[in-house]
C-alpha positions in Angstrom: 99.6 119.0 96.4 99.0 122.6 95.0 95.2 121.9 94.6 94.9 120.7 98.1 96.7 124.0 99.5 94.5 126.2 97.3 91.5 124.3 98.3 92.3 124.4 102.1 93.1 128.2 101.8 89.4 128.7 100.3 87.8 126.4 102.7 89.5 128.1 106.0 88.5 131.6 104.3 84.9 130.6 103.9 84.9 129.0 107.7 86.3 132.3 108.9 83.8 134.5 107.2 80.9 132.2 108.2 82.0 132.5 111.8 82.5 136.2 111.7 79.0 136.7 110.2 77.0 136.6 113.2 78.9 139.5 114.6 77.7 141.8 111.7 74.2 143.0 110.9 71.9 140.5 109.3 68.5 142.7 108.9 67.5 146.2 109.8 70.9 146.5 111.8 70.2 143.4 113.9 73.2 141.3 114.3 73.1 137.5 113.6 74.1 136.6 117.1 70.8 138.0 118.2 68.9 135.3 116.4 68.3 132.0 118.2 68.9 128.8 116.4 65.5 127.4 117.5 63.8 130.3 115.9 64.9 129.1 112.6 62.4 126.2 113.2 59.7 127.9 115.1 59.5 131.4 113.8 61.6 134.6 114.2 60.9 136.8 117.2 62.1 139.9 118.8 63.8 138.1 121.6 67.5 138.4 121.8 69.4 135.1 122.1 72.3 134.0 124.0 75.7 133.9 122.1 76.1 130.1 122.4 72.4 129.6 121.4 72.4 132.0 118.7 73.0 131.3 114.9 76.7 131.4 115.8 76.3 127.8 116.9 76.0 126.1 113.6 78.5 128.2 112.0 81.1 127.4 114.6 80.3 123.8 114.1 80.8 124.2 110.4 84.1 125.6 111.0 85.2 122.8 113.1 84.1 120.3 110.6 86.0 122.4 108.1 89.2 122.2 110.0 88.9 118.4 110.4 88.3 118.1 106.6 91.4 120.2 105.8 93.6 118.2 108.2 92.2 114.8 106.7 92.3 116.4 103.0 88.8 115.2 102.8 86.5 116.9 100.1 83.4 115.5 101.4 83.8 116.8 104.9 84.6 120.3 103.5 81.6 120.1 101.3 79.5 119.1 104.2 80.5 122.0 106.2 79.7 124.4 103.4 76.3 122.8 103.0 75.7 123.4 106.8 76.5 127.2 106.4 74.4 127.7 103.2 71.5 125.5 104.5 71.2 127.7 107.9 71.5 131.0 105.9 68.8 130.0 103.4 66.6 128.7 106.4 67.2 132.1 108.2 66.2 134.0 105.1 63.1 132.1 104.6 62.0 132.7 108.2 62.8 136.3 108.2 60.8 136.7 105.0 58.0 135.0 106.6 58.2 137.3 109.7 58.7 140.6 107.7 56.5 139.7 104.7 59.4 139.8 102.4 63.2 140.7 102.3 64.4 144.0 101.0 67.9 145.5 100.6 68.2 149.1 101.5 71.2 151.6 100.9 70.6 153.2 104.2 71.5 150.0 106.3 67.8 148.7 106.3 66.9 145.3 105.0 69.5 142.7 104.4 72.9 143.5 105.9 76.6 142.4 105.1 76.4 139.7 107.8 74.1 137.6 105.4 76.5 138.3 102.6 79.4 137.1 104.6 77.7 133.7 105.6 76.4 133.0 102.1 79.9 133.8 100.7 81.5 131.7 103.5 79.3 128.7 102.4 80.1 129.2 98.8 83.9 129.3 99.4 83.6 126.1 101.4 82.0 124.4 98.4 84.7 125.9 96.0 87.4 124.6 98.4 86.0 121.1 98.2 85.8 121.3 94.5 89.6 122.6 94.3 91.0 119.9 96.5 92.4 116.8 95.1 91.6 114.8 98.2 93.9 112.0 99.6 96.1 110.3 97.0 95.8 106.6 96.8 99.5 105.2 96.3 99.4 101.7 94.6 102.4 99.6 95.6 103.5 97.1 93.3 105.5 94.4 95.1 108.6 93.2 93.1 108.7 89.3 92.6 111.0 87.8 95.1 114.2 86.5 93.6 114.2 82.7 94.0 117.5 81.1 94.0 118.0 78.8 91.1 118.0 75.0 92.1 121.2 73.3 91.7 121.6 71.0 88.6 120.7 67.3 89.6 123.6 65.0 89.2 123.0 61.4 88.2 123.0 59.2 91.1 125.9 56.5 91.2 124.9 53.1 90.8 124.3 51.3 94.1 127.1 49.3 95.3 126.9 46.0 97.0 127.9 45.7 100.6 131.5 45.9 101.1 133.5 43.2 103.0 136.2 44.2 105.5 139.7 43.5 104.3 140.7 41.4 107.3 137.7 39.1 106.2 138.9 38.3 102.7 138.9 34.5 101.8 142.5 33.5 101.0 141.4 30.2 99.2 140.4 32.1 96.1 136.6 31.5 96.4 134.4 34.2 94.8 133.8 37.0 97.0 130.2 37.2 97.7 130.5 40.8 98.8 132.1 42.1 95.7 130.1 44.3 93.5 128.7 42.6 90.3 130.7 43.3 87.0 128.4 45.7 85.0 130.0 44.4 81.7 129.6 40.5 82.3 131.9 37.7 81.5 134.3 38.9 78.7 135.8 35.5 77.8 135.8 34.5 74.2 135.2 31.2 72.6 136.5 29.8 69.2 133.7 28.7 67.1 134.8 26.2 64.0 133.8 27.4 60.8 134.8 24.4 58.5 133.5 20.5 58.5 134.5 18.6 61.7 137.7 16.7 61.8 137.5 13.0 61.6 137.8 11.1 64.7 140.3 8.0 64.0 139.0 6.2 66.9 135.5 6.2 65.6 136.6 5.1 62.2 138.8 2.2 63.2 137.5 1.0 66.6 139.8 -1.2 68.6 139.1 -5.0 68.4 136.9 -6.6 71.0 138.9 -9.2 73.3 
């Protein structure tokens, strides 16, 4: 947060210096607003340019780009604005050097003026602002797992019961009820099993006489 604020202040200061520079002397007392933009590509002449067609145009565009970059907290956009300012400033210096046969700096106001220094310094401040800015933070959201209700414990299902017979249809004769549920334990009757020798049968040993 602090880095974004500091970088934004540097970037806005650089954009302000760049926009203000055409209203200062650039070379031999000639203001930057007197140089036409197209002369940077075709050659410097003595003709005075209109304000909107002067070197102020790319600097105003760079200031607008800087404002967008500060609002979006974009380092790339602010750096692009700084490159625009420095690029047009260096291109102007090349063209003026070609036209004048070289660049000079005089203490009496001749040669390079403070307007060039403002433009060059504004571009450097824009690049410094882009470096200082931390950019837009990317927050990673971690979704907490949803709490799933625990399934209820399964209860053992009861044994299927046979079809029940209505009470009014019961058989009074004592016949087995076909609708009754089967006994899970089966028949529980007990039988006596002889353990010794079989008892003698008197009828078999002394059969009755035949008539």
